[in-house]
N, C-alpha and C positions, 0 to 999 in steps of 0.2 A: 538730325537726331530724332529718332522716332520713339524712343523710350523716354518717359517723363523723368527718369533719374538714371545716372550712370555711376557705377562704382569703379574707381580706378585703384587697382591693387597690384602690387608687384611681389613676387615670391622672394626676390632678392633685396627687399627693402632694408635699408640700413640708415640709421640716423645720420643726418648731415648730407645725404644725397639730395640732389634736386630732381624733381619730376616735372615734366612739362606736359600739359594737357592742351591740345590744339582743338579748337571748336571751329568747324568749317560750316559753310552755308548749306542749305537744303539740297543743292545739286551736287554735293560732295566735290566741289571744285577745290583747287589748291589754295584759293583765297582764304586767309585766316581771319576770322571775325574777331576772335579773342584768344589770347594766350595766357595761361596761368602757370605760375611756377610755385612749387610747394617744397619746403625744406624740412620735412619730417617724414619719418618712416611709417607712420600709421596709415591705414587705408583712408583715402579721401573720398567723400561722397559729394558729387556735384548734382544738384537738383536742377532740372531744366523745367522751368515754368511755362505753361502754355501762353501764347500771345492773347491779348484781348480780341474779341470779335465785335465789331461795330455793326449796329443795325439802325440805319436812318429811317426805316419804315418803307411802306409801299408807295410807289408813284400814285398820284391822284389828281383829280380835277376839282376845282372849287369855282364858285360863282364870284364874279367881281365884287369886291367889298367884303367877302367872307374871310374867315380865319381858319387855318388848319393847324392842329397840334401835330408836330412831326417828331420822328424818333420812334424806334421800336418799343416793344414791351416785353422784355427790357431793352434798353438802348445799347447795353454792352453786357457781354458774358465772358467767362474765362478770364485769363490774366490774373492779376493780383489787385484786389480792391485797396483803396478807393480809386475811382476813375476821375479823370479830368476830361471835360468835353469842350470841343471847339467847333463851332459851325461857321461856314463861310459860303456865300457872302453874308455879312452881318446886317445889311439893310433889310428892312421888312421882317425883322425878327424882334420879339420882345426881349430876348437875351440870347447871346451866342455862347454862353458857358454853362448852360443847364442841359439835362438829358433830353427833355421834351419841350422845346420852345414853341411858342405860337408864331406861325408864319402868316403874313398877310401880303403876298406879292400882288402886283397889279398886272403882271404878264408872266409868261412861262419862265420859271426860275428853277435852276438846279442848285440844291444845297449840298455841300460836302461836309460830312461829319468826320472829325478825327477824334478817336478815343485814345487817351494815354493812361496806362495803368500806373500803379504805385512804383513799379520797377523801371518805368520809362519806356516800356514796350508800347507800340502803337498799331492801330488798324484804322482804315477809312472805309466809308460807305457813302453813297449818294442817293438822294431822293429828288425827283422832279415834281413840281407842282405846276399844273397848267391851269390858266385862268380863263374860264368861259366868258364870252362877251355878254353883255347885258341883254336880257330879253326885251324886245320892243313890240308893242301891240298897237296896231292901227285898225280903224274900223269904219264901216259905213252903216248908217242906220236908216231903215225905211219905216216910218211911223205907221201905226194902224190907221186905216182910212177914217174910222169913226170910233167914238168912245164905245168900249165894250166889244169891238170887233177884234178877232184873233187873227189878223193878217199882217202884223208887223214882222220885221226881220232885223237881225243884227248880223252882219258879215264882218269877220275880223281877219286880219293877216298878221302872222307872227314871224319875227326874224330874230337872229341872235341866239345865244345859248347853244345847246346841242339837241337837235331833233332826235327822236320824235317828241312832240309836246303833249302834255296832258291838260285838259280844259275842265274847269270847275265853275259852272255858272250858278248864280244865286237862286235860280229856279230849279236846280237839280240836274240840268243838262250837262253832258260831258263831251259834247261835240264842239268843233271849231266855231261853227255858226249856229244860230238859233232862228227858227222861223215859226210862224203861226202863233205869235205872241200878242197879248193885249198891251195897251199903253201902260207904262210903269217904269220903274228903275230896275235895271239889270246890271249886276256886277259879275266880272269874270276874273278868275285867277288862272295863270298859266305857269306850269312848271315844265322843265326840260328833262332830258334823259339822265342828267347828272344829279 
């Protein structure tokens, strides 16, 4: 049925006659989804409501230990409100019955959203959340040879996460390693591509 409403009318309508409306599936096969009988002669209007459309949101990456709010904006459209939401699997969600739960998976997880509207019509959608491994920084320090000399170096190696990496040193440098430095305390923050 492509029309949102159907009017069933007969020119030979007489009170007391039965009229049968058969509703088939979208492929027009002979399988009957519902059969309705009416015992009155006036025209009968059958409204066909659209099914709800579920939106679980776009697949994404998060860092280990982070939380992602899942579900679209909005999570459901069409159909007849109000909607009921059901997310699966329920582990690593703050709730499995709200439209936009917080997910905190520890590894790649696909969540299935089922939206059921007021009339009992349903739709499903899936979102995958991939969890990046933790960024690990190791390093080697070569101290300046004498106080005030600018010949010290810090060489670091980074693994985990998703390359390429961004480096932010406390002295303003943005390279992986720093050289030509005096004695002192140097901090580095590393972020990955996600």
